[in-house]
C-alpha positions in Angstrom: 27.6 -22.8 -5.5 27.6 -20.5 -2.4 25.8 -17.2 -2.7 27.7 -14.0 -2.5 25.1 -12.5 -0.2 23.4 -13.5 3.1 19.8 -12.9 4.2 19.8 -13.5 8.0 17.2 -11.1 9.4 14.1 -12.9 10.8 10.9 -11.0 10.1 9.2 -10.3 13.4 5.6 -11.2 14.1 4.8 -12.4 10.6 1.1 -12.8 11.6 0.6 -9.1 12.3 -1.0 -7.0 9.6 1.7 -4.4 9.7 5.3 -5.2 8.9 7.6 -4.8 11.9 11.2 -4.9 10.6 11.5 -5.4 6.8 13.8 -2.4 6.8 16.3 -4.4 8.8 16.9 -6.4 5.7 17.6 -3.3 3.5 21.4 -3.6 3.5 21.1 -7.4 3.2 19.1 -6.9 0.0 21.6 -4.2 -1.1 24.3 -6.9 -1.3 22.5 -8.2 -4.4 23.9 -5.7 -7.0 24.0 -7.9 -10.0 22.4 -11.2 -11.1 24.0 -12.9 -14.0 22.3 -16.3 -13.9 18.5 -16.2 -14.0 18.3 -19.9 -13.3 19.6 -19.4 -9.8 16.3 -17.7 -8.9 13.5 -19.9 -7.6 11.6 -21.7 -10.3 7.9 -22.4 -9.9 8.2 -25.6 -12.0 10.3 -27.3 -9.3 9.2 -25.6 -6.1 6.9 -27.5 -3.8 3.8 -26.7 -1.7 2.9 -29.5 0.7 0.1 -29.7 3.3 1.4 -30.2 6.8 -2.0 -30.2 8.5 -3.4 -33.8 9.0 -6.3 -34.6 6.6 -8.5 -35.6 9.5 -8.2 -32.0 10.8 -9.6 -30.3 7.8 -12.6 -29.0 9.5 -14.3 -25.6 9.6 -12.5 -23.2 12.0 -9.2 -25.0 11.8 -5.8 -23.5 10.8 -4.2 -25.0 7.8 -0.4 -25.2 7.5 1.7 -25.8 4.4 5.4 -26.3 3.8 6.8 -24.3 0.8 10.2 -25.4 -0.5 11.8 -23.3 -3.2 14.0 -24.8 -5.9 15.9 -22.9 -8.6 16.0 -23.4 -12.3 18.6 -26.2 -11.9 16.2 -28.1 -9.6 18.4 -27.4 -6.7 16.8 -26.4 -3.4 17.4 -22.8 -2.3 19.5 -22.5 0.9 18.5 -18.9 1.8 15.4 -17.0 2.6 14.6 -13.5 1.6 11.9 -14.0 -1.0 8.5 -12.6 0.0 5.5 -14.9 -0.3 1.7 -14.6 0.0 -0.9 -17.3 0.8 -4.6 -17.3 0.7 -7.6 -19.8 0.6 -10.5 -19.4 -1.8 -13.4 -21.3 -3.3 -13.7 -21.8 -7.0 -15.7 -18.7 -7.7 -13.5 -16.5 -5.5 -16.5 -15.0 -3.6 -15.3 -16.8 -0.5 -11.6 -16.0 0.2 -9.3 -15.3 3.1 -5.6 -14.3 3.3 -3.0 -15.9 5.5 0.6 -15.3 6.4 4.0 -16.9 5.6 6.9 -17.5 7.9 10.4 -17.3 6.3 12.6 -20.1 7.7 15.7 -18.5 6.2 16.8 -21.7 4.5 14.8 -21.7 1.3 11.7 -23.1 3.0 8.7 -21.2 4.2 5.7 -22.2 6.4 2.3 -20.9 5.3 -0.7 -20.4 7.7 -4.3 -19.8 6.6 -7.7 -20.3 8.3 -10.5 -22.4 7.0 -13.6 -20.5 8.0 -16.2 -22.3 5.8 -17.0 -25.8 4.5 -16.6 -27.0 0.9 -14.1 -27.4 -1.8 -11.3 -24.9 -1.5 -7.9 -24.1 -3.0 -4.8 -22.9 -1.1 -2.8 -20.6 -3.3 0.8 -19.4 -2.8 2.8 -16.9 -4.7 6.4 -15.8 -4.6 5.4 -12.2 -4.7 8.8 -10.7 -4.8 12.2 -12.3 -5.2 15.1 -11.3 -3.1 17.1 -10.7 -6.3 14.4 -8.3 -7.6 14.3 -6.5 -4.3 18.1 -6.2 -4.3 18.3 -4.8 -7.9 15.4 -2.4 -7.1 17.0 -1.0 -3.9 20.4 -0.5 -5.5 18.8 1.2 -8.5 16.9 3.7 -6.3 20.1 4.3 -4.2 22.2 5.0 -7.3 19.7 7.2 -9.2 18.0 8.9 -6.2 14.6 7.6 -7.5 13.1 4.7 -9.3 11.1 6.8 -11.7 11.7 10.5 -11.8 9.3 13.4 -12.1 10.0 16.2 -14.5 10.2 19.9 -13.6 9.5 22.6 -16.2 11.4 25.9 -15.8 10.2 28.9 -17.8 11.8 32.3 -18.3 10.3 34.5 -20.9 10.0 32.4 -24.1 12.6 29.9 -22.9 11.5 26.6 -21.3 13.6 23.7 -20.1 12.6 20.3 -18.5 14.8 18.4 -16.1 14.4 15.3 -14.0 13.8 15.4 -10.2 14.3 13.0 -7.4 13.6 13.0 -3.6 17.2 12.2 -2.9 20.4 13.7 -4.4 22.5 11.3 -6.4 25.8 11.4 -8.3 23.9 10.0 -11.3 21.5 12.9 -11.5 24.3 15.4 -10.8 26.3 13.9 -13.6 23.4 14.1 -16.0 22.9 17.9 -15.5 26.1 19.2 -13.9 24.3 20.3 -10.8 21.0 20.5 -8.8 18.2 22.8 -8.1 17.2 22.3 -4.5 13.5 22.7 -4.5 12.9 21.4 -1.0 11.6 24.7 0.3 9.2 25.1 -2.6 8.0 21.5 -1.9 6.8 22.4 1.7 10.2 21.4 3.0 10.0 17.8 1.7 13.3 17.0 -0.1 13.1 17.5 -3.9 16.2 17.9 -6.1 16.0 18.6 -9.8 18.6 18.7 -12.5 19.9 22.2 -13.0 18.6 23.7 -16.3 21.3 25.2 -18.5 19.5 28.3 -19.7 16.8 29.1 -17.0 17.0 29.9 -13.3 16.0 27.4 -10.7 13.6 30.0 -9.3 11.4 29.8 -12.5 9.9 26.3 -11.7 6.3 26.3 -12.9 5.2 22.8 -13.9 5.7 19.1 -13.1 4.8 15.7 -14.5 5.7 12.1 -14.6 8.8 10.7 -16.3 8.7 7.0 -17.1 12.3 6.7 -18.1 14.2 3.8 -16.7 17.9 3.1 -17.1 18.5 -0.6 -16.6 19.3 -3.4 -18.9 17.1 -6.2 -20.2 18.4 -8.7 -17.6 17.4 -6.4 -14.8 14.0 -5.8 -16.5 13.4 -9.5 -16.7 14.2 -10.0 -13.0 12.1 -7.1 -11.8 9.2 -8.5 -13.9 9.6 -12.0 -12.3 7.1 -11.6 -9.5 3.7 -12.8 -8.3 4.1 -16.3 -9.7 1.5 -18.8 -8.4 3.1 -22.0 -7.2 1.3 -25.4 -7.6 -2.1 -25.0 -5.7 -3.5 -27.4 -3.2 -7.1 -28.5 -3.6 -8.9 -29.6 -0.4 -12.3 -30.3 1.0 -13.1 -28.6 4.3 -15.8 -30.5 6.2 -18.3 -29.0 8.6 -17.4 -28.9 12.2 -19.7 -30.0 15.0 -21.2 -26.5 15.0 -21.9 -25.4 11.4 -20.7 -24.8 7.9 -19.3 -21.4 8.7 -17.4 -20.6 11.9 -15.2 -17.7 12.8 -14.5 -15.6 15.9 -17.2 -12.9 16.0 -15.9 -9.6 17.4 -17.9 -8.2 20.3 -16.6 -4.6 20.3 -18.2 -2.2 17.9 -15.7 -0.6 15.5 -16.5 2.9 16.8 -15.6 1.8 20.3 -12.4 -0.1 19.4 -9.3 1.5 20.9 -7.3 2.9 17.9 -4.1 1.2 19.0 -5.6 -2.2 18.2 -5.9 -1.3 14.5 -2.1 -0.9 14.5 -1.6 -4.4 16.2 -4.2 -6.5 14.3 -3.3 -10.0 13.1 -3.9 -11.7 9.8 -6.6 -12.1 8.7 -8.4 -8.9 9.7 -11.4 -10.0 7.7 -12.6 -12.4 4.9 -15.3 -12.9 2.3 -17.9 -15.6 2.4 -20.3 -15.8 -0.5 -19.6 -12.2 -1.4 -20.2 -10.8 2.1 -17.3 -9.3 4.0 -16.8 -10.3 7.7 -14.7 -8.0 9.8 -12.7 -9.9 12.4 -11.2 -6.9 14.1 -14.4 -5.3 15.3 -18.2 -5.5 15.1 -19.6 -3.6 12.1 -22.9 -1.9 12.9 -23.4 0.3 9.8 -24.5 -1.4 6.5 -23.5 0.1 3.1 -26.5 2.2 2.2 -27.0 5.8 1.1 -29.3 6.5 4.0 -26.8 5.1 6.6 -23.8 6.9 5.1 -25.7 10.2 4.9 -26.7 9.9 8.5 -23.2 9.1 9.7 -21.5 11.8 7.7 -24.1 14.6 8.3 -22.4 17.8 9.3 -19.0 16.3 9.1 -16.3 17.2 6.6 -14.4 14.3 5.1 -10.9 15.3 3.9 -8.9 12.8 1.9 -5.3 13.4 1.0 -3.2 11.1 -1.1 -3.0 9.6 -4.5 -5.5 8.4 -7.1 -6.7 5.5 -4.9 -7.9 8.0 -2.3 -9.4 10.0 -5.2 -11.2 6.8 -6.1 -12.6 6.6 -2.6 -13.7 10.3 -3.0 -15.5 9.4 -6.2 -17.1 6.3 -4.8 -18.2 7.9 -1.6 -19.6 11.0 -3.4 -21.5 8.6 -5.7 -23.0 6.6 -2.8 -24.0 9.9 -1.1 -25.6 11.1 -4.3 -23.5 14.3 -4.4 -20.9 13.5 -7.1 -22.3 15.9 -9.7 -21.6 18.8 -7.3 -17.9 18.3 -7.8 -18.1 19.1 -11.5 -15.7 16.3 -12.3 -15.6 15.0 -15.9 -16.6 11.3 -16.3 -13.4 10.7 -18.3 -9.9 12.1 -18.1 -7.4 12.5 -15.3 -6.9 15.3 -12.9 -4.5 15.9 -10.1 -6.0 18.9 -8.2 -8.3 19.7 -5.4 -11.8 18.3 -5.7 -14.9 19.1 -3.6 -18.4 17.6 -3.5 -21.0 18.9 -1.1 -24.7 19.3 -0.3 -25.4 22.1 2.2 -29.0 21.0 2.3 -28.0 17.5 3.4 -25.0 18.6 5.5 -22.6 16.6 3.4 -19.1 17.8 2.5 -16.2 15.7 1.2 -13.0 16.7 -0.5 -9.8 15.3 -2.0 -6.4 16.6 -2.8 -3.1 15.1 -3.9 -0.1 14.8 -1.5 3.1 16.7 -2.0 5.8 15.9 -4.7 7.0 13.5 -5.8 3.6 13.1 -7.2 3.6 11.6 -10.7 0.9 13.7 -12.3 0.2 14.4 -16.0 3.2 16.1 -17.7 2.7 19.9 -17.8 0.6 20.1 -14.6 0.6 23.3 -12.7 2.8 22.8 -9.6 0.5 25.2 -7.6 -2.1 22.5 -7.6 0.1 20.3 -5.4 0.0 21.0 -1.7 1.5 19.0 1.1 -0.4 16.9 3.6 0.8 19.3 6.3 -0.4 22.3 4.5 -3.9 20.9 4.3 -4.0 19.8 7.9 -2.8 23.2 9.1 -5.9 24.7 7.3 -8.4 22.7 9.4 -9.8 25.2 12.0 -10.0 24.7 15.7 -12.9 22.8 17.1 -13.4 20.9 13.9 -15.0 17.4 13.8 -13.6 16.5 10.4 -12.7 12.9 9.3 -9.2 13.0 7.8 -7.8 10.2 5.6 -4.1 10.2 4.7 -2.3 7.9 2.3 1.1 7.5 0.8 1.9 4.5 -1.4 1.4 4.5 -5.2 3.6 7.5 -5.9 6.0 6.5 -3.2 6.4 3.2 -5.0 7.4 5.1 -8.2 10.2 7.0 -6.6 11.2 6.5 -3.0 13.0 4.3 -0.5 12.0 4.2 3.2 14.3 7.0 4.0 12.6 9.4 1.6 9.2 8.3 2.7 10.0 9.1 6.3 10.4 12.7 5.5 6.8 12.9 4.2 5.4 11.1 7.3 7.4 13.2 9.8 6.3 16.4 8.3 2.7 15.4 8.4 3.0 14.1 11.9 3.9 17.6 13.2 0.7 18.9 11.8 -1.4 16.0 13.0 -0.2 16.6 16.6 -1.1 20.3 16.3 -4.5 19.4 14.7 -5.5 17.0 17.5 -4.6 19.6 20.1 -6.7 22.3 18.6 -9.5 20.0 17.3 -9.6 16.9 19.6 -12.8 15.7 17.9 -11.1 15.3 14.5 -10.7 11.6 13.5 -7.5 10.8 11.7 -7.2 7.6 9.5 -4.1 6.3 7.9 -4.8 4.3 4.8 -2.4 1.4 4.4 -0.9 0.0 1.2 -2.5 -2.8 -0.9 -1.1 -5.5 -3.1 -0.5 -4.7 -6.8 0.4 -7.5 -9.2 0.1 -5.7 -12.5 2.8 -7.3 -14.7 4.2 -4.2 -16.3 4.6 -2.5 -12.9 8.1 -3.8 -12.4 8.5 -3.0 -8.8 8.6 -5.2 -5.7 5.3 -4.0 -4.3 5.2 -6.4 -1.4 8.6 -5.1 -0.2 7.5 -1.5 -0.8 4.2 -2.1 1.0 6.0 -3.6 4.0 8.5 -0.7 4.4 5.6 1.7 4.0 3.8 -0.1 6.9 6.9 -0.1 9.0 7.6 3.6 8.5 4.0 4.5 9.4 4.1 2.4 12.5 7.5 3.7 13.7 6.7 7.4 13.0 3.2 7.3 14.5 4.1 5.0 17.4 3.2 7.6 20.0 0.0 8.5 18.3 -1.5 5.0 17.8 -3.9 5.6 20.6 -5.3 8.6 18.8 -5.3 7.7 15.0 -6.7 4.7 13.2 -4.9 2.4 10.7 -7.0 1.1 7.8 -5.5 -2.2 6.7 -5.8 -2.8 2.9 -3.3 -5.6 2.4 -5.3 -8.5 3.7 -8.2 -8.3 1.3 -6.1 -7.2 -1.7 -4.2 -10.5 -1.3 -7.3 -12.6 -0.8 -9.0 -11.0 -3.9 -5.9 -11.4 -6.0 -5.9 -7.6 -6.8 -4.0 -6.7 -10.0 -4.1 -2.9 -10.6 -3.1 0.1 -8.6 -6.8 1.0 -8.5 -8.5 -1.8 -6.7 -11.8 -3.3 -7.9 -15.0 -1.6 -6.6 -15.7 -4.4 -4.1 -12.4 -3.7 -2.3 -13.2 0.0 -2.2 -16.6 -0.7 -0.8 -15.2 -2.9 1.9 -12.6 -0.3 2.9 -15.1 2.6 2.9 -17.5 0.6 5.0 -14.8 -0.1 7.5 -14.0 3.6 7.6 -17.6 4.5 8.2 -18.0 2.0 11.0 -15.0 3.4 12.8 -16.1 7.0 12.3 -19.9 6.8 12.8 -21.3 7.8 16.2 -24.9 8.4 15.1 -26.1 4.9 14.3 
């Protein structure tokens, strides 16, 4: 039976680390407003993964190619593309692993590409990470409600308090729920925020915020949104040594701190890989090993400012621990906090800080809204002639609420402040932390699609600044290491932080 939708947009440059045009598919995905027959989705039981590369070419340093053919629950081949797939190669223990890329042929078949950098027994793994049906239902849900998950605003006047739901986009659904809006955009540093109008309290009496996990879809939609990250039948291979050695890969010649920033926005997959637990950067030559002494030397008399969500807070905690200054932040070992944090040692010349980005930020219910500042606000506080290292990240909380249109408002506001900052403090180094793969089952969101539109928005909005700011790719290794949670495992954080230090360090 012919589909009532058409996916026709070819994804440009699928081998690049940053998505180029997933947003061009937005209205194509939006055609999928309802799915009544689950068996019409791809089915891993019938779908095929076949090696194209000749067996006599399975040598170290070769590119492996596979044909992926998706079949539905009726064992009929799919005739359209639009599903998002991941591919990677790993050894049995997972301490040697590398991500590849997948080309959508728009006819229900896909071609996977992955490099074989080392010899031995390996497995090619492929997942249908997001279905087009799941993406379609997600995008339509966000468009109808103004947000995927809301945040709550608490309004207090005297002894009267009232809580309403808030979204980054006005919607008829939210207006109908409350009979009107409070436009809190100005209070949110001019980033759009609209909350249901309280019945008994003025909009001007907004004092607190917090997450709201309410969702308003049926069980069928829930099932489809949860149908993601399914591993297809793996291919087991033996890679034989080449004429050179058991490990062969292109060794970068340019040190990371000398690499033109624009190349970080145009890197190809893979940007790095693991071999026997050691990370190999393929984009640039790393010269700084992960030691306390090295990091202290590199960061002496520099301020590291990290703005984002709990994954950048995780970087803050990890870095402060490596530097041996975490105790100075007076942060409890357990518990959650969503407010400014600062660790320092004036004696050692070390100073690092973290703060959450602007709302929508899905913090603990009842949190003081004054703890939330915008990215722009913090950037505007950095003085002239600063040499700070600035890390900016939007992703986890964007995934809970926003489409690409809402995200663009955040990025554009920050860009204005970045331009001003680089003018008054040309020695500041600005890093944009990219998204990572999340496969946690109960997070019923199309994270691959969301990650791709985040990448595209960042690239488009910063296109005239790519020669001045550095992009830190997170996707590659999160795929290769089969990351599950929103908070990546320590190894992934250590890899990312070491990449950051290698870009930023000019003293080793």
